[in-house]
N, C-alpha and C positions, 0 to 999 in steps of 0.2 A: 224225859222230854227235853230238859235243858241241855243234857249231853248230846242229844240228837241234833239240836239246833247248832251247838258249837261245832259239831262234826261237819254239818252242811256248810257252815260259815268257813271252815278250814278249806273245803273243796273250792268254794267260790273265790276265796282269797288267793288260793294257790294258782288257779288259772288266770286270775286278774294279774297276779305277780308275773307269770310267764308272758302274758300279753304286753305288759309294760316293758319288760326286758326286751322282747322282740321288737317293740316300737323303737326303743332306744338304739338297738343294733341296726334297725332299718335306716334310721336317720344317718348313721355313720357308715352304712354299707358293709356290715360285718355279719358273719365271718367272711374273710377274704375268699374270693374264688380260688379253688385249689388246682393241683396239677392235672386233675381229671375232668375239669369243667368242660373244656372243649372236646375232650375224648368222648364223653358220654352224651353231650347235648348237640353237637354240631350236625349229626346225621338227621335229627328231628327238625332242626332249623332248615337244613337243605331241602328236606322232603316237602315241608310246608311252603317253601319258596319255589317249588317246581323243578328242583335240580336232582331229584331222586334221593334215595336213602344212602347218602354218601358223606364222607368226611375228608374233603380235600386238604384240610389243615393238618391231617395226620399222615400225609404222604411220606413213605419211608418206614412207617411202623410195621406194616404187613402188606403182602402183595394184594393190590387191588382195593385197599381200604379207601383210597381217594375216589373210587368209582362206585363201590358198594361196601357199606359198613355192615359186616356180619360177625365181627369179633365177639360182641356181646349180644344177648337177645334184645329185641328192638323196643320193648315196652317203655322203659325209662326215657330213652331219647324221644320217642314219639309223644309221650305225655308232655314233656317240656316243649317240644315243637308246637303242639296244639296250644299250650299256654302262651307261648310267645306270639303265636298267630292271633290269639284273642286279645292279648293285653300289651303287645309290643315287645320288641327285642331289647331288653335292658337288664342291667344288673339288679335294679329294683324289682322287676318282675320275677326274676329268677329267685331272689332271696325271699320274696313274699310267698311263693309256692313252697319253698323249702321250710319256712316257718310253719306253714299250714301242716305239712307232713309231720314235722316234729311235734307240733301241738296235738295232732290226732294220735300220735304214739303215746303221749302222756295221758290223753283221755282214755285210750284203749287199755292202758295199764291200770287206771283207776277202775274201769269196768271189770277187768280180770280179777283184781283184788276182791271186789264185791262179790263176784261169782264164786271165788275160791273160799273166802273167809266168811261170806254171808253177813257182812256188815260194812259200814262206811269206813273209809281209810282213816287211820289215826295219823298224827303228825309225822312220826318216823317213816311211815310209808310214803308220804309226800316228799320227805327228804330223799328217799331212794329213787322215787320217780323223777325228781329234779336232777339227780345224778345221771339217770338214764337219758334225760332230755339234753343235758350238756354233751353227752357222748354222741347222741344222734345229730345234734347241731354241728359238731365238729366235722361231720362227713357229708355236708350238704352238697358237695361237688361229686359225690358218688351215688349209686343206686341203693346203697346199704340201708338208709333210713326207710325208703319206700318198701323194700323187701321186709324190713322189720315190722312195718305196719301191717303188711299182708299176713305175716307169720303170727303176729299177736291176734289178729282177727280170726285166724284159723284155730289158734289155741283156745280162744274164748268159745268158739263154736263147738269144738271137741269136748271141752270140759263141761259145757252146758248140755250137749246132746248125746254123747257117747253112752253115759250111764242109762239113758232112757231107751236107746236103740235108734238106729239110723233109718230115717224115712227117705224116700226118693228125693225130696226137696233138699234135705240135709246133705245127702250124698252128692248131689249136683253142686251145692255150695262148697263142699270140701274140695271137689275136683277143680272147680274154678279158682279157689284160693291157692291150691297147690300149683296149678298152671300159671297163675299170675306171679306167684313167688319165683318159680323157675324162669319165667319170661322176663323177670326184672334183673336177676343176677343168677346165672345158671349154677356155678360152682357153690356159691353161698346158699343158693336155694336147695341144692342136693344135700348139703350138710344140715340145713335146717330140717329137711325131711327125715334125716337120720334121727334127729331128736324127736320129731313128731311121732316116729314109730315107737319110741320109748314111752311117749304120752299115751299112745294107743294101748300098749301093754299095761301101763300103770292103771288104766281105767277099765280094761277088759280082761286082764290076766294074760299071761304068756301062754299062747297055744298056736297050733297050726291054723286054726280058724281065724284068729286075730291077725296073724301074719298074712294070710291070704287076703283078708279084707283090706288091710293096709296096702299090700302090693297092688291090688286091683285099683284102688282109688289113686295111688301114685301113678300107675301106668296110664290111666285116663288123663290125669293132670299133666303127665309128661307129653302125651300126644297133643294135648291142648297147647302146651308151650311150643312144641315143634311146629304146629300150625301157625302160631303167631310169628315164629321165627321164619317160616317159609314165605310169608307174605312179602317181605322185602327181598328175600333171598332166592325166590323161585326163578328169577331171570338170570341169576349168576350162581348156580349150584356148585360150580367148580371152586368157588372161593371159600366154601365151607371147609374144604380140606386144608387150605393154607392159613385161614384165619381162625378156625375152630378146632378141627380134628388134630392137626399136627401140634399146636401149642398144648392141648390137653394130654396128648400122648407122651409128651416130654416131661410131664409131671412125675417126679421121682422123690423118694425119701431124702430129706435133708441130712445126709450123713457126713457132708464135707464140713470139717471143723471151722475153717476160716469163714465159710458161708454162714454157719450157725452163729459164730461170733458176731458177724455183721447183722444177722437177723435179730439177735438179742439186743444189740446196741440200738438198732432202729426201733425195736419194740419199746424200749425204755425211753429213748430220747424223743421220738416223734409220736409214739403211742401213749406217752405219759403213764406207762404201766407202774412206775415207781410210786406215783401218787395214788394209784388205784389199789395197789397190793394190800395195804392195811385194811381197807373196807372189804375187799374180796376175801381176804384171809379170815376176817372175823365172821363173815357170812357163811363161808365154807365150814368153819368151826361150829357155828350155830346149827347148820344143817345136819352135820354128823352127830352133834349132841342130841338134836331132836329125834333123829332116826334111832339112836341107841336108847333113848328114854321113852319113845312112843309105845304105849301099851295096846292101842287099837291096831290089830294086825293088818286091817285093810288100809288104814292111813299110813302105817309104816311101810307097807309094800308099795303103795302109790308114790310116796316121797322117795323111797329108795330107787325105784325104777327111773324116775324123772331126774334125780341127781346123777345116777349112773349114766344116763344119756348125755348130760352136759359134760361129764368127765371124759367120756369116750370121744366126744367131738373135740374137746380141748386137746386130748392126747393126739388125735389125728392131725390137728392143726400144727402141733409142735413138731411132729415127725415129717409131715408132708409140705406144709407151707407156713413155716414160722415167721416169714417176713410180712405176712398179711395181718398186721396188727388190727386193721379195721375189721377183719373177720372175727377176731377174738372179742372185740368190743361189742359186736352184735350179740354174741353169746353171753357176755356179761349181763346185757340187758335182758335177754331171755331167761337167764338163770334167776335174776331178781324177780322177773314178772311171773314166774310159775313156781319155782322151788322155794325161794325165800318167802313169798307171799303165803305159803302154807304153814310157816312156823308160827305157832300161837303167839299172840301179843304178850302173854304173861312172861314169856322168855325175855322180851326186850324191856319189860317194866322194872326188872331188878336194877337197882341204882347203879351198880358197877357196870353192868352190861349196857345200860342206857348211856352212861358217860363215854364208854369206849366207842359205842356206835356213833354217837354224834361227833366225837373227835375224829373218827375215821371218815365220816361224811364230809366234815370240813376240809380235811386233807384232800379228799377226792375232788373237791370243788376248785382247788388252787389252780390247776391248769386253765380252767375256764376263766377264772378271775384274771390271771396274768396275761393270757394270750388273746382274750376276747373282750371281757367286760371292762377292764381298766385301760385298755389301749387308747380310746378316744380322749381320756382325761389328759394324756400326755401329748396330744396333738396341737398343732397350730393350723391356721388356714391352709398353709402350703402342704399339709399332710393329707388333706381330704380328697375324696374321689372326684367331686365335681370340679374343684380347682384344677387338678391335673388333667382331667378329661378335656377341659376347654383348651389348655395349652397344647395338648397332643393333636386335637382336631384342627387347631389353627395352623399346624405345620404339615401334617401328613395329608397329601391331596387324595381325593377320591380316585380309585383305580389302582392304588398302591398295593404291592404285595408286602405284607407286614408279618415278621416273626415277632411274637409277643409273649410275654409272661401272661399266664392265664388271668391274672388280676385285671388285665386291660382288654381281654377279648370282647367284652360287651361295649367297649368304646366304638368298635368298628361294625357299623350296621351294613346295610346294602351298599354295594359299590366298592367294597374292599375285599381283598383276598388275604385271609388270616391263616397263619401257620403256627403250630406248636413249636416250642423250643427244642424238644428232644431230637427230631429229625434234623433241625438246623445244626445242632452240636456236631453231627457227623458229616454235614455238607455245608460248610460255611460259604463256599463259593457258589451256592445255588442261586436261583433267580430272585433273590430277595431285594426289595427296594429299601426297606427300613427294618431296624431291629430295636425292639422296645424292651428294656430290662427294668425289673422292679426292685425296690428296696426290701430288705427283710430276709432273714434266714442265712445270710452269708457269714455272720459272726462279727462283721464290721458295719457300722451304721451307714457309711458312705460308699459301700461296695455292693454292687448288685449280685444277685444269686444267679450264676451261670456256670455250667459244668463243661468248660472248654479245655482245661488243662493248660500247661505252659505253652506248648507248641500251638495249640488251637487259639490261644489268646493272641499270640504273635501274628498268626494268619488273619485273625479277626481284625486287627488294627491295620493290616495291609488293605483289606477290602472295604472297611467302614470307617467313617469319621463321626465323631460325636457332634450332634447338632444342638442338643438342649438337654439340660439335666436339672433336677430339683432336689437332688440328694442332700442330706444333712450329715454332718460328722458327729451329731449328738444321738445317742441311743434313746429309747423311750424312757423318760424319767417322770415319775409321779411328782407333780407340783414343781417340776424342774430340778428336783433334788435327788430322789430315790430311783436308781435305775432298775427297771424290771426286765430288761433284755440287753444282750450284747449288740444286737442289730437295732435297726429302727423299723418297726413294723408299721407301715402306713401305705399311702398310695403315691409316694414319690417315685421318680423314674429317671432313667437315662435313655435318650433317644439317639440312635445312630443311623446315618444315611450312607448308602453306597457311594463310594468315591467316584 
């Protein structure tokens, strides 16, 4: 009885802990909007404002994207569009919904553990769930966390219901969750369904009947996804070829060594893989050890199939799209939520194993601590979002065409035309009135992150003149002493006006 109460207290304390961290981050507007914020959300905003499902800020990315956004399935942009319609277009509203999605991921993981292990989660499981939560929170500017939530919901349903047999109601629920997953992020959704097939096999055995059953459910889910995609795309079906079919057809194995080198560097530098490797390596070792020691043939087969599914997906990612480190991170989370949760607690109770696990967990938290949690401690008033937002709004008049770092997209509500930096990099002479660059990521605290090159930078200075800047030459320093970055991660900016 006492142990049960302690376990329940752990659960309540864990979610209270996540709530207070989210509240802390909300006050400082973190994590920062990322490179894909405008890419994935502008179409939803445009639709709810009566302009159609389009992304004018992405002009130059793909043919017709400024008239009809079909590059990705529409579910994620539409959900955020509705959210902004209900609660207003702002960075605060965007972050709040992202926190909710990430919180539900953690909650769904807790439910999955209880379904798999038939008991309440112990402390080390909450440590793994918190690691998963930090990964999901890193990608709030992408649809990956929402897809993860749908996949976890699907996994819980399958683990609960597959052994009993599938009723019509359960089949419909599976089809809907498959369709919603694919309609959130198609490529990542398909990869997730590859893993779901191995879950099917692990629970029902490998057979033609099992394979047919899965293919049928996947086919119906695929049709449901296409129907969702068709809603915004039926009036411009020709754009599917230029925005969807051609890009996917160009996908080929990454056998180019310089490209692979770039992908590896990106994965370790921006994907924080170096900090995750100790934890993942120890969990992979624990999984293999459990498979070899397991005496129950049913449990051994189930764990083997599910682990094999993860390995096959990882191998596919390495060969086909190694630069997509966010895809890898989704499967880190799925690996933990299904495979690792099956390893008996006795394995992790051994003193040496416990010490190694908690040490690896601490290392895995370091990117979150450095790039998110500790950043506000290094700030002054001039680093905050609200301070810089007021300065920008005071200078940039309504009706302006603004090229902006994604960090400031939410500053410009109705009456402005906002454009992403990438098309601008290849068309500096375009019809832009203002260019807004942000601090952070360049390697120097007072240098904005912009990919123009030497000749592009020369042309940029011919077309634009600096009007205002709040950059600092000091990197982020804890208590003004200990640097935690070479850049200065904050909401400082440089604003340029066309000459």
